[in-house]
MDTraj code that builds the backbone (N, CA, C; nanometers):
import mdtraj as md
import numpy as np

residues = "MET ASN GLN PHE THR LEU LEU LEU GLY LEU LEU ILE VAL ALA ALA SER GLY SER VAL TYR GLY GLN GLN ALA PRO CYS SER GLY PRO GLU PHE ARG GLN PHE ASP PHE TRP VAL GLY GLU TRP ASP VAL TYR HIS SER THR ALA ASP THR ILE VAL GLY TYR ASN HIS ILE LYS ASN ILE LEU ASN GLY CYS VAL ILE GLU GLU ASN TRP THR GLY GLY SER GLY PHE LEU GLY LYS SER PHE ASN THR TYR ASN PRO VAL ASP SER THR TRP ASN GLN VAL TRP VAL ASP ALA GLY GLY SER ASN TYR HIS PHE LYS GLY GLY PHE THR ASP GLY ARG MET LEU LEU LYS GLY GLU THR ILE SER ARG GLN ASN GLY GLN LYS VAL LEU PHE GLU MET SER TYR THR PRO ASP PRO ASP ALA HIS THR VAL ARG GLN VAL TRP LYS ALA SER ARG ASP GLU GLY ALA SER TRP ASN THR ILE PHE ASP GLY VAL TYR LYS LYS ARG PRO THR VAL ASP GLY GLY ARG".split()
xyz = np.array([
    [-4.0648, -10.5768, 1.7864],
    [-3.9218, -10.5680, 1.7622],
    [-3.8893, -10.5960, 1.6167],
    [-3.9558, -10.6963, 1.5574],
    [-3.9302, -10.7292, 1.4175],
    [-3.9707, -10.6156, 1.3253],
    [-4.0818, -10.5478, 1.3565],
    [-4.1239, -10.4343, 1.2742],
    [-4.0229, -10.3206, 1.2846],
    [-3.9698, -10.2981, 1.4049],
    [-3.8689, -10.1938, 1.4239],
    [-3.7434, -10.2268, 1.3441],
    [-3.6983, -10.3506, 1.3495],
    [-3.5788, -10.3932, 1.2765],
    [-3.6009, -10.3780, 1.1267],
    [-3.7186, -10.4177, 1.0786],
    [-3.7502, -10.4051, 0.9362],
    [-3.7531, -10.2586, 0.8946],
    [-3.8149, -10.1734, 0.9749],
    [-3.8215, -10.0302, 0.9445],
    [-3.6822, -9.9686, 0.9439],
    [-3.6002, -10.0033, 1.0425],
    [-3.4635, -9.9527, 1.0487],
    [-3.3842, -9.9969, 0.9260],
    [-3.3991, -10.1215, 0.8873],
    [-3.3300, -10.1724, 0.7684],
    [-3.3722, -10.0988, 0.6425],
    [-3.5009, -10.0733, 0.6265],
    [-3.5501, -9.9999, 0.5093],
    [-3.4967, -9.8570, 0.5066],
    [-3.4901, -9.7925, 0.6223],
    [-3.4364, -9.6567, 0.6291],
    [-3.2890, -9.6536, 0.5905],
    [-3.2130, -9.7511, 0.6368],
    [-3.0703, -9.7568, 0.6024],
    [-3.0524, -9.7772, 0.4532],
    [-3.1289, -9.8680, 0.3942],
    [-3.1190, -9.8925, 0.2497],
    [-3.1586, -9.7677, 0.1721],
    [-3.2660, -9.7018, 0.2126],
    [-3.3104, -9.5804, 0.1427],
    [-3.2062, -9.4705, 0.1534],
    [-3.1492, -9.4526, 0.2721],
    [-3.0485, -9.3475, 0.2908],
    [-2.9234, -9.3769, 0.2104],
    [-2.8792, -9.5020, 0.2090],
    [-2.7571, -9.5339, 0.1343],
    [-2.7794, -9.5192, -0.0149],
    [-2.8981, -9.5473, -0.0629],
    [-2.9268, -9.5301, -0.2053],
    [-2.9182, -9.3851, -0.2469],
    [-2.9662, -9.2939, -0.1626],
    [-2.9598, -9.1522, -0.1989],
    [-2.8173, -9.1006, -0.1931],
    [-2.7360, -9.1527, -0.1036],
    [-2.5964, -9.1109, -0.0952],
    [-2.5209, -9.1558, -0.2189],
    [-2.5420, -9.2808, -0.2610],
    [-2.4693, -9.3328, -0.3763],
    [-2.5126, -9.2668, -0.5062],
    [-2.6329, -9.2127, -0.5100],
    [-2.6819, -9.1485, -0.6313],
    [-2.6303, -9.0068, -0.6499],
    [-2.5677, -8.9504, -0.5477],
    [-2.5205, -8.8128, -0.5554],
    [-2.3748, -8.8073, -0.5986],
    [-2.3415, -8.7005, -0.6703],
    [-2.2024, -8.6774, -0.7088],
    [-2.1249, -8.6282, -0.5868],
    [-2.0024, -8.6765, -0.5722],
    [-1.9188, -8.6328, -0.4603],
    [-1.8941, -8.4825, -0.4702],
    [-1.8868, -8.4137, -0.3556],
    [-1.8595, -8.2695, -0.3618],
    [-1.7229, -8.2432, -0.4243],
    [-1.7127, -8.1341, -0.4950],
    [-1.5856, -8.0882, -0.5530],
    [-1.5296, -8.1846, -0.6572],
    [-1.6146, -8.2610, -0.7241],
    [-1.5651, -8.3593, -0.8204],
    [-1.5839, -8.3166, -0.9659],
    [-1.6503, -8.2067, -0.9913],
    [-1.6695, -8.1605, -1.1284],
    [-1.5400, -8.1091, -1.1888],
    [-1.5320, -8.1003, -1.3201],
    [-1.4078, -8.0582, -1.3860],
    [-1.3620, -7.9174, -1.3480],
    [-1.4544, -7.8279, -1.3168],
    [-1.4151, -7.6918, -1.2789],
    [-1.3356, -7.6906, -1.1481],
    [-1.3590, -7.7889, -1.0616],
    [-1.2841, -7.7982, -0.9359],
    [-1.1392, -7.8409, -0.9589],
    [-1.1081, -7.8906, -1.0767],
    [-0.9731, -7.9389, -1.1090],
    [-0.8951, -7.8382, -1.1940],
    [-0.9524, -7.7215, -1.2240],
    [-0.8880, -7.6238, -1.3122],
    [-0.7542, -7.5724, -1.2604],
    [-0.7335, -7.5729, -1.1297],
    [-0.6112, -7.5183, -1.0711],
    [-0.5143, -7.6291, -1.0287],
    [-0.5481, -7.7541, -1.0590],
    [-0.4629, -7.8658, -1.0178],
    [-0.3256, -7.8644, -1.0844],
    [-0.3093, -7.7901, -1.1938],
    [-0.1769, -7.7809, -1.2566],
    [-0.0743, -7.7198, -1.1610],
    [-0.1206, -7.6515, -1.0588],
    [-0.0331, -7.5843, -0.9624],
    [0.0067, -7.6760, -0.8468],
    [-0.0620, -7.7884, -0.8322],
    [-0.0357, -7.8810, -0.7223],
    [0.0984, -7.9500, -0.7446],
    [0.1808, -7.9538, -0.6401],
    [0.3090, -8.0229, -0.6482],
    [0.4138, -7.9600, -0.5592],
    [0.5348, -8.0109, -0.5721],
    [0.6526, -7.9588, -0.5015],
    [0.7320, -7.8769, -0.6021],
    [0.7596, -7.7512, -0.5692],
    [0.8192, -7.6593, -0.6654],
    [0.9410, -7.5859, -0.6093],
    [1.0408, -7.5688, -0.6941],
    [1.1454, -7.4691, -0.6728],
    [1.0992, -7.3479, -0.7520],
    [1.1034, -7.2300, -0.6923],
    [1.0539, -7.1095, -0.7591],
    [1.1725, -7.0187, -0.7896],
    [1.1833, -6.9816, -0.9172],
    [1.2952, -6.9017, -0.9671],
    [1.2462, -6.7645, -1.0099],
    [1.3345, -6.6658, -1.0029],
    [1.3063, -6.5362, -1.0638],
    [1.2949, -6.5607, -1.2136],
    [1.1996, -6.4972, -1.2789],
    [1.1719, -6.5281, -1.4200],
    [1.2856, -6.4932, -1.5145],
    [1.3718, -6.3995, -1.4778],
    [1.4787, -6.3577, -1.5696],
    [1.6172, -6.4025, -1.5244],
    [1.6236, -6.4821, -1.4192],
    [1.7541, -6.5283, -1.3697],
    [1.7395, -6.6721, -1.3217],
    [1.8481, -6.7411, -1.3165],
    [1.8458, -6.8785, -1.2684],
    [1.8708, -6.8808, -1.1177],
    [1.7973, -6.7949, -1.0470],
    [1.8136, -6.7792, -0.9031],
    [1.6866, -6.8254, -0.8323],
    [1.7005, -6.9181, -0.7383],
    [1.5843, -6.9631, -0.6615],
    [1.5440, -6.8532, -0.5630],
    [1.4145, -6.8184, -0.5658],
    [1.3624, -6.7180, -0.4725],
    [1.2783, -6.7815, -0.3623],
    [1.2462, -6.9096, -0.3778],
    [1.1685, -6.9767, -0.2751],
    [1.1274, -7.1163, -0.3150],
    [1.0500, -7.1759, -0.2256],
    [1.0012, -7.3122, -0.2443],
    [0.8526, -7.3124, -0.2138],
    [0.7781, -7.3945, -0.2862],
    [0.6348, -7.4008, -0.2643],
    [0.5890, -7.5455, -0.2648],
    [0.5132, -7.5810, -0.1631],
    [0.4493, -7.7123, -0.1555],
    [0.2997, -7.6861, -0.1658],
    [0.2389, -7.7348, -0.2728],
    [0.0980, -7.7073, -0.2992],
    [0.0256, -7.8405, -0.3090],
    [-0.0839, -7.8532, -0.2324],
    [-0.1531, -7.9821, -0.2279],
    [-0.3037, -7.9636, -0.2184],
    [-0.3747, -8.0665, -0.2649],
    [-0.5188, -8.0735, -0.2469],
    [-0.5462, -8.1233, -0.1059],
    [-0.6396, -8.0573, -0.0375],
    [-0.6804, -8.1000, 0.0964],
    [-0.8328, -8.1015, 0.1036],
    [-0.8840, -8.1535, 0.2115],
    [-1.0281, -8.1561, 0.2389],
    [-1.1059, -8.2169, 0.1224],
    [-1.0691, -8.3402, 0.0894],
    [-1.1350, -8.4171, -0.0171],
    [-1.1280, -8.3490, -0.1527],
    [-1.0206, -8.2763, -0.1782],
    [-1.0041, -8.2112, -0.3078],
    [-1.0838, -8.0833, -0.3232],
    [-1.1411, -8.0332, -0.2146],
    [-1.2211, -7.9106, -0.2207],
    [-1.1373, -7.7846, -0.2016],
    [-1.0142, -7.7989, -0.1519],
    [-0.9282, -7.6840, -0.1236],
    [-0.7874, -7.7149, -0.1728],
    [-0.7235, -7.6159, -0.2338],
    [-0.5820, -7.6255, -0.2676],
    [-0.5074, -7.5382, -0.1677],
    [-0.4147, -7.6006, -0.0950],
    [-0.3371, -7.5307, 0.0074],
    [-0.1958, -7.5055, -0.0448],
    [-0.1527, -7.3805, -0.0360],
    [-0.0168, -7.3411, -0.0739],
    [0.0648, -7.3181, 0.0523],
    [0.1888, -7.3682, 0.0521],
    [0.2816, -7.3475, 0.1636],
    [0.4108, -7.2907, 0.1071],
    [0.4291, -7.1599, 0.1210],
    [0.5421, -7.0873, 0.0624],
    [0.6517, -7.0663, 0.1662],
    [0.7747, -7.0917, 0.1237],
    [0.8919, -7.0557, 0.2022],
    [0.9838, -6.9767, 0.1110],
    [1.0003, -6.8481, 0.1391],
    [1.0892, -6.7649, 0.0592],
    [1.2346, -6.7990, 0.0869],
    [1.3220, -6.7582, -0.0024],
    [1.4643, -6.7837, 0.0134],
    [1.5203, -6.7311, 0.1441],
    [1.4590, -6.6248, 0.1966],
    [1.5049, -6.5667, 0.3237],
    [1.4382, -6.6326, 0.4441],
    [1.3510, -6.7315, 0.4182],
    [1.2800, -6.7983, 0.5268],
    [1.1413, -6.7433, 0.5535],
    [1.0993, -6.6417, 0.4775],
    [0.9663, -6.5825, 0.4933],
    [0.8598, -6.6879, 0.4614],
    [0.7565, -6.6971, 0.5449],
    [0.6536, -6.7993, 0.5293],
    [0.5192, -6.7393, 0.4930],
    [0.4455, -6.8098, 0.4068],
    [0.3108, -6.7699, 0.3711],
    [0.2285, -6.8907, 0.3309],
    [0.0979, -6.8734, 0.3338],
    [0.0049, -6.9789, 0.2941],
    [-0.1082, -6.9166, 0.2147],
    [-0.1628, -6.9969, 0.1242],
    [-0.2883, -6.9570, 0.0626],
    [-0.3818, -7.0762, 0.0606],
    [-0.5103, -7.0442, 0.0590],
    [-0.6156, -7.1442, 0.0489],
    [-0.7006, -7.1043, -0.0710],
    [-0.7192, -7.1982, -0.1623],
    [-0.7838, -7.1713, -0.2903],
    [-0.9029, -7.2643, -0.3072],
    [-1.0184, -7.2070, -0.3396],
    [-1.1398, -7.2861, -0.3551],
    [-1.2192, -7.2385, -0.4756],
    [-1.2895, -7.3326, -0.5362],
    [-1.3815, -7.2992, -0.6443],
    [-1.5201, -7.2827, -0.5840],
    [-1.5894, -7.1744, -0.6204],
    [-1.7243, -7.1483, -0.5717],
    [-1.8225, -7.1733, -0.6860],
    [-1.8983, -7.2833, -0.6815],
    [-1.9908, -7.3130, -0.7907],
    [-2.1102, -7.2178, -0.7964],
    [-2.1362, -7.1448, -0.6893],
    [-2.2499, -7.0521, -0.6884],
    [-2.2273, -6.9385, -0.7880],
    [-2.1052, -6.8804, -0.7889],
    [-2.0771, -6.7715, -0.8830],
    [-1.9697, -6.8088, -0.9857],
    [-1.9331, -6.9371, -0.9902],
    [-1.8361, -6.9897, -1.0884],
    [-1.7024, -6.9167, -1.0831],
    [-1.6525, -6.8915, -0.9611],
    [-1.5237, -6.8232, -0.9463],
    [-1.4298, -6.9048, -0.8585],
    [-1.3005, -6.8789, -0.8798],
    [-1.1972, -6.9277, -0.7896],
    [-1.1682, -6.8170, -0.6891],
    [-1.1452, -6.8561, -0.5638],
    [-1.1195, -6.7611, -0.4563],
    [-0.9934, -6.8029, -0.3825],
    [-0.9064, -6.7055, -0.3569],
    [-0.7826, -6.7320, -0.2850],
    [-0.7732, -6.6377, -0.1658],
    [-0.7343, -6.6933, -0.0519],
    [-0.7011, -6.6139, 0.0658],
    [-0.5540, -6.6398, 0.0949],
    [-0.4747, -6.5332, 0.0959],
    [-0.3311, -6.5420, 0.1261],
    [-0.3079, -6.4827, 0.2636],
    [-0.2295, -6.5524, 0.3464],
    [-0.1872, -6.5022, 0.4770],
    [-0.0382, -6.5298, 0.4911],
    [0.0318, -6.4427, 0.5653],
    [0.1758, -6.4658, 0.5789],
    [0.2263, -6.4244, 0.7165],
    [0.3537, -6.4564, 0.7396],
    [0.4175, -6.4315, 0.8686],
    [0.4394, -6.2831, 0.8954],
    [0.4189, -6.1986, 0.7953],
    [0.4302, -6.0550, 0.8142],
    [0.2992, -5.9895, 0.8540],
    [0.1942, -6.0707, 0.8707],
    [0.0646, -6.0172, 0.9108],
    [-0.0241, -5.9752, 0.7957],
    [0.0192, -5.9989, 0.6733],
    [-0.0625, -5.9616, 0.5572],
    [-0.1698, -6.0658, 0.5313],
    [-0.2809, -6.0202, 0.4760],
    [-0.3804, -6.1118, 0.4215],
    [-0.4461, -6.0452, 0.3025],
    [-0.4618, -6.1234, 0.1979],
    [-0.5197, -6.0735, 0.0730],
    [-0.6272, -6.1701, 0.0270],
    [-0.7288, -6.1147, -0.0375],
    [-0.8379, -6.1938, -0.0929],
    [-0.8419, -6.1692, -0.2434],
    [-0.8407, -6.2780, -0.3187],
    [-0.8433, -6.2700, -0.4647],
    [-0.9624, -6.3495, -0.5169],
    [-1.0112, -6.3078, -0.6334],
    [-1.1240, -6.3765, -0.6959],
    [-1.1030, -6.3737, -0.8462],
    [-1.1386, -6.4820, -0.9139],
    [-1.1239, -6.4849, -1.0591],
    [-1.1593, -6.6197, -1.1159],
    [-1.0858, -6.6575, -1.2213],
    [-1.1168, -6.7843, -1.2844],
    [-1.0133, -6.8251, -1.3868],
    [-1.0352, -6.9435, -1.4417],
    [-0.9459, -6.9989, -1.5426],
    [-0.9956, -6.9545, -1.6795],
    [-0.9123, -6.8782, -1.7498],
    [-0.9497, -6.8271, -1.8809],
    [-0.8253, -6.8139, -1.9673],
    [-0.8396, -6.8391, -2.0957],
    [-0.7285, -6.8264, -2.1910],
    [-0.6044, -6.9033, -2.1463],
    [-0.6238, -7.0232, -2.0909],
    [-0.5124, -7.1091, -2.0545],
    [-0.4387, -7.0715, -1.9277],
    [-0.4964, -6.9840, -1.8472],
    [-0.4301, -6.9436, -1.7228],
    [-0.5335, -6.9127, -1.6152],
    [-0.4876, -6.9194, -1.4910],
    [-0.5707, -6.8784, -1.3787],
    [-0.5430, -6.7306, -1.3554],
    [-0.6480, -6.6497, -1.3549],
    [-0.6350, -6.5055, -1.3352],
    [-0.7192, -6.4660, -1.2147],
    [-0.6526, -6.4116, -1.1130],
    [-0.7186, -6.3717, -0.9890],
    [-0.6947, -6.2237, -0.9638],
    [-0.7977, -6.1558, -0.9135],
    [-0.7874, -6.0125, -0.8863],
    [-0.8340, -5.9839, -0.7443],
    [-0.7784, -5.8774, -0.6871],
    [-0.8171, -5.8380, -0.5524],
    [-0.7773, -5.6949, -0.5243],
    [-0.8077, -5.6514, -0.4039],
    [-0.7673, -5.5169, -0.3618],
    [-0.7472, -5.5167, -0.2110],
    [-0.6724, -5.4190, -0.1658],
    [-0.6472, -5.4027, -0.0233],
    [-0.6234, -5.2551, 0.0047],
    [-0.6111, -5.2228, 0.1291],
    [-0.5737, -5.0885, 0.1721],
    [-0.4318, -5.0981, 0.2276],
    [-0.3422, -5.0158, 0.1761],
    [-0.2023, -5.0171, 0.2188],
    [-0.1919, -4.9816, 0.3665],
    [-0.1150, -5.0612, 0.4409],
    [-0.0933, -5.0314, 0.5832],
    [-0.0027, -4.9095, 0.6003],
    [0.0800, -4.8797, 0.4999],
    [0.1729, -4.7670, 0.5108],
    [0.1024, -4.6319, 0.4974],
    [0.0097, -4.6212, 0.3999],
    [-0.0479, -4.4889, 0.3743],
    [-0.2003, -4.4874, 0.3596],
    [-0.2656, -4.6008, 0.3804],
    [-0.4108, -4.6057, 0.3709],
    [-0.4649, -4.5990, 0.2294],
    [-0.3772, -4.6078, 0.1304],
    [-0.4159, -4.5976, -0.0102],
    [-0.4689, -4.7325, -0.0608],
    [-0.5707, -4.7268, -0.1466],
    [-0.6255, -4.8473, -0.2083],
    [-0.5259, -4.9018, -0.3106],
    [-0.5049, -5.0345, -0.3074],
    [-0.4145, -5.1004, -0.4011],
    [-0.4906, -5.2140, -0.4684],
    [-0.4890, -5.2153, -0.6020],
    [-0.5484, -5.3246, -0.6790],
    [-0.4405, -5.4270, -0.7102],
    [-0.4793, -5.5545, -0.7130],
    [-0.3868, -5.6621, -0.7466],
    [-0.4425, -5.7454, -0.8608],
    [-0.3513, -5.7975, -0.9411],
    [-0.3856, -5.8935, -1.0454],
    [-0.2765, -5.9999, -1.0447],
    [-0.3169, -6.1248, -1.0350],
    [-0.2206, -6.2330, -1.0286],
    [-0.2589, -6.3392, -1.1309],
    [-0.1603, -6.3807, -1.2111],
    [-0.1862, -6.4851, -1.3101],
    [-0.0926, -6.6029, -1.2876],
    [-0.1438, -6.7211, -1.3166],
    [-0.0690, -6.8465, -1.3100],
    [-0.0858, -6.9140, -1.4452],
    [0.0240, -6.9282, -1.5185],
    [0.0178, -6.9852, -1.6531],
    [0.1006, -7.1130, -1.6579],
    [0.0340, -7.2278, -1.6823],
    [0.1088, -7.3535, -1.6873],
    [0.1760, -7.3747, -1.8225],
    [0.2910, -7.4402, -1.8190],
    [0.3577, -7.4895, -1.9402],
    [0.3830, -7.6378, -1.9159],
    [0.2858, -7.7227, -1.9542],
    [0.2979, -7.8648, -1.9228],
    [0.4193, -7.9313, -1.9874],
    [0.4614, -7.8836, -2.1034],
    [0.5771, -7.9436, -2.1703],
    [0.7055, -7.9201, -2.0920],
    [0.7168, -7.8045, -2.0299],
    [0.8374, -7.7707, -1.9532],
    [0.8231, -7.8049, -1.8046],
    [0.7052, -7.8537, -1.7644],
    [0.6777, -7.8835, -1.6232],
    [0.6966, -7.7586, -1.5374],
    [0.6467, -7.6448, -1.5867],
    [0.6603, -7.5191, -1.5140],
    [0.5262, -7.4468, -1.5044],
    [0.5212, -7.3522, -1.4126],
    [0.4098, -7.2581, -1.4004],
    [0.4716, -7.1210, -1.3793],
    [0.4242, -7.0224, -1.4532],
    [0.4725, -6.8857, -1.4337],
    [0.3667, -6.8070, -1.3573],
    [0.4098, -6.7434, -1.2496],
    [0.3212, -6.6594, -1.1695],
    [0.3668, -6.5149, -1.1821],
    [0.2736, -6.4278, -1.2202],
    [0.3015, -6.2845, -1.2285],
    [0.2001, -6.2129, -1.1395],
    [0.2511, -6.1323, -1.0462],
    [0.1669, -6.0577, -0.9529],
    [0.1930, -5.9102, -0.9784],
    [0.0851, -5.8372, -1.0104],
    [0.0956, -5.6943, -1.0403],
    [0.0112, -5.6143, -0.9420],
    [0.0520, -5.4886, -0.9215],
    [-0.0200, -5.3980, -0.8317],
    [-0.0418, -5.2643, -0.9006],
    [-0.1558, -5.2027, -0.8706],
    [-0.1865, -5.0691, -0.9220],
    [-0.2314, -4.9815, -0.8063],
    [-0.1746, -4.8617, -0.7992],
    [-0.2128, -4.7651, -0.6953],
    [-0.2935, -4.6494, -0.7544],
    [-0.3316, -4.6631, -0.8836],
    [-0.4074, -4.5561, -0.9500],
    [-0.5316, -4.6115, -1.0203],
    [-0.6023, -4.7027, -0.9500],
    [-0.7275, -4.7600, -1.0004],
    [-0.7111, -4.8345, -1.1329],
    [-0.5927, -4.8891, -1.1593],
    [-0.5708, -4.9698, -1.2785],
    [-0.5181, -4.8952, -1.3990],
    [-0.4896, -4.7656, -1.3854],
    [-0.4346, -4.6893, -1.4985],
    [-0.2939, -4.7383, -1.5336],
    [-0.2178, -4.7788, -1.4328],
    [-0.0839, -4.8341, -1.4568],
    [-0.0607, -4.9483, -1.3578],
    [0.0249, -5.0414, -1.3980],
    [0.0520, -5.1600, -1.3173],
    [0.2018, -5.1789, -1.3004],
    [0.2427, -5.2201, -1.1812],
    [0.3820, -5.2542, -1.1522],
    [0.3887, -5.4021, -1.1153],
    [0.4848, -5.4715, -1.1719],
    [0.5038, -5.6123, -1.1382],
    [0.5770, -5.6213, -1.0051],
    [0.5162, -5.6907, -0.9086],
    [0.5795, -5.7052, -0.7777],
    [0.6370, -5.8454, -0.7576],
    [0.5964, -5.9391, -0.8417],
    [0.6555, -6.0733, -0.8388],
    [0.6398, -6.1349, -0.9767],
    [0.7472, -6.1926, -1.0273],
    [0.7441, -6.2636, -1.1552],
    [0.8322, -6.3863, -1.1386],
    [0.7689, -6.4992, -1.1158],
    [0.8441, -6.6202, -1.0866],
    [0.8046, -6.7368, -1.1739],
    [0.8977, -6.8294, -1.1885],
    [0.8733, -6.9526, -1.2629],
    [0.8877, -7.0693, -1.1660],
    [0.7811, -7.1456, -1.1543],
    [0.7795, -7.2653, -1.0710],
    [0.8320, -7.3812, -1.1547],
    [0.9332, -7.4500, -1.1021],
    [0.9869, -7.5686, -1.1686],
    [0.9657, -7.6873, -1.0757],
    [0.9023, -7.7916, -1.1307],
    [0.8742, -7.9110, -1.0502],
    [1.0027, -7.9662, -0.9921],
    [0.9971, -7.9996, -0.8666],
    [1.1121, -8.0638, -0.8025],
    [1.1174, -8.2086, -0.8496],
    [1.2360, -8.2578, -0.8777],
    [1.2482, -8.3984, -0.9196],
    [1.1992, -8.4919, -0.8091],
    [1.1370, -8.6007, -0.8508],
    [1.0939, -8.7005, -0.7538],
    [1.2142, -8.7834, -0.7108],
    [1.1952, -8.8652, -0.6112],
    [1.3042, -8.9461, -0.5566],
    [1.3668, -9.0340, -0.6639],
    [1.2839, -9.0849, -0.7579],
    [1.3378, -9.1731, -0.8620],
    [1.3958, -9.0957, -0.9799],
    [1.4008, -8.9622, -0.9697],
    [1.4605, -8.8802, -1.0746],
    [1.3635, -8.8345, -1.1811],
    [1.2391, -8.8844, -1.1770],
    [1.1392, -8.8427, -1.2751],
    [1.0758, -8.7114, -1.2372],
    [0.9772, -8.6700, -1.3121],
    [0.9052, -8.5466, -1.2815],
    [0.7619, -8.5781, -1.2497],
])
top = md.Topology()
chain = top.add_chain()
for i, resn in enumerate(residues, 1):
    res = top.add_residue(resn, chain, resSeq=i)
    for name in ("N", "CA", "C"):
        top.add_atom(name, md.element.get_by_symbol(name[0]), res)
traj = md.Trajectory(xyz[None], top)
């Protein structure tokens, strides 16, 4: 019995030592590149002082996933899940919404902004549609600008389908 207890104790010590020596998952700086988007936001049309929706964005699953919870001004609901993939050094976003849409985007943080690209097949006409979405933070103004563009001609021309400015919602104490 004493040998069993000693062996069990040694195994526990050895196992705990290897756990403490490892870096926590999702703790590298690249996993924090999109954290500028985390928060409670009022979302405005970029050229008007009109609120188009609200977004609650938070880190979940030990900081390994950024979850977006969108509520449009008309009550339309959507979610996205955003993760960094260290295997190919890309950010990946899956968007789903109450209208049955789902989109997959892939990209990364470059030139001071998050740039994600994707494609889908239009449900209306079966045509391929390319997407490009950028998120540009302005830390001084406590804002993020999101521009979502679509191309139906393999990228020869682009149409902006969403251009919004996220403004941090004031905290209870009035700060930001």
